[in-house]
Phi, psi and omega in degrees: 000322182297316179294324179294320178297315181296318180295318180293321179298315180298318180296315183289321178297324177295318178295322179296314180293332182281340183302126185269340179209177184294330178294314178295323179295321178296322177297321178294319179300315179296319180296329183269312190243003180293180183303325178244027183288168184296316180292321179299315179295324178295321179295322178296330182287344179299322181294343180267358180279163174301147184307321184289341181265349187292317182302311181295319179295320179297318178297322181294318180292319179295320177295320177299314180301318179296318180292323178293317179298319179296318179295322178297315179298317180296315180292324178297319178296319179297313181293323179295321178294319178295320179295320179294318177299318180297316181293321179296325179289326183275322187268053178280159181244125176272105185285355178275347180285153177292152182294147176279158176297134183295127182292146178274159180292153180232148176275130181295143180305324179297315178298320180295316181294323176301318178294322178296313180297318180298319180298320181293311184286332175298325178293337177270000178097012179274147174252157179269131177238150182229162179207173183287150175285326176270120186241167172259167182299323184300310184282327183280332185232294192301314182293344179261018176064033178260109185290164183301331183272003183293139183304329183293348177275348187288155186298332183289352179242336190244139173271104176269147181257164179288329181292146182233156176277186184297333180275000180085011179268131183296144167288166183209163170277128188303138181268352176199169179267009177301329177304334178296324177298316180297313181297323179294316180290328177291326187270343186231190178237142181293160007282157178239142175210092187227158164236148185229089176276153176168178180277143174225165191223129175213153185275085181202147182201110171198198185297333183242007179220141174224157181299330175236130178213187187237136176232163170223130179248149177235147180217133173225122179234127180206183183278332186232044180270138179219178185298329178298322177297318179300311182296316180297319180299313184286324176297315178298320181297310184299316181291326176289320183293314179275359174057043176218133181269355186253019181284118177289144185225144173218154178243133179243140176301142180213192179222128168223139184298333188261003176226150178198115000287162180240156181209158169245141183256128177250151174238149177292145182205170175206160179258128178233118177053044177081003179245149179269122182245124180280132179113123180073195179078176183255357182261167178232146180230125177290130187243331181194167175246150185200178177162176175277136183302130183297137179305327179294327178292316178296315180296326181294336178256014174086019178255138180282114181296342177283342182253316185250142173212161183197180176232159179219156178208159178212143181210157180273122181292316181298320181294320178297321178296320179297317182292317186285324187248013171066039179264123191277326189238123182295329184297333180293342178299332191243012183271348176069029180277117183296327179294319177297315182294325177296324181283312186264347184287173183240151175293142178303341180270356178278068181280120183288130174221154179291324182280332182261351182106135183286315186248168182291000000 
């Protein structure tokens, strides 16, 4: 095992030093420490060794992992410094040129899409409701029929805080805007017809996930609400949002703790020149989750499930913005690049309305 560790270390260190840019370095990192990386596979092999050989082999693999991580960090700093020097050399400013016209402010795509969604549901009679970003366990989980063993409660998805409530349960950053539905039903009397846009937080980060993103939840509770109302509402919404009447839609059975029955809604799509286009095509894309409010949720806020029933739905605002306006990487939403905002942003006068058109 020792010779294998030394050979692998030499090979990986050579690849790290050879990496010419951050992209190549990331490829080396995945090759070494990824889910199926060389070091990861070597660590898995420790368990197959004789018991007396495992401690020493485990220490050797852990030490190797530490040295590779340190080398990656050092090389990343070197490459980042070189990249910055290159950009500073290229992005010089000629102070002899006349000043450029001062750029006007732009509306962020997320803000614009929230306004577009609000305009559609306002036309259906929905009101906007809001709630706190810092939530307690009761409103974020328990009141939504999410049992203690549910995966969404685990640390790898939820940001828990050091502060605790009176029962000793940690507060947390809300993982969805569904707690707003609970607070609305606790504070008022039915019928309810609300949408709840806002920021939510989960421990994830890649091209399609960020630790903070935006969701919108909808809730309708009345005496004679059924699944047909839910489907009609969402079909009308999707076609109004994408401004196409020919978008094919389908509903698939699914599971959510707070709705029963539950469904996921797909829209027809196709790929054109490397881009995903909603509408037509032979492929399907999951767009949102929905269902009839679970009787336990209604009973938990003091409503008789034999008298009142309703539907709920939730969707990602950032994802809808990416699909509608052709934005490839979710992370760019939060980088604060003025050039990006100038390209994808909206004029402050582009107020979305159903009669005037949602988008520019």
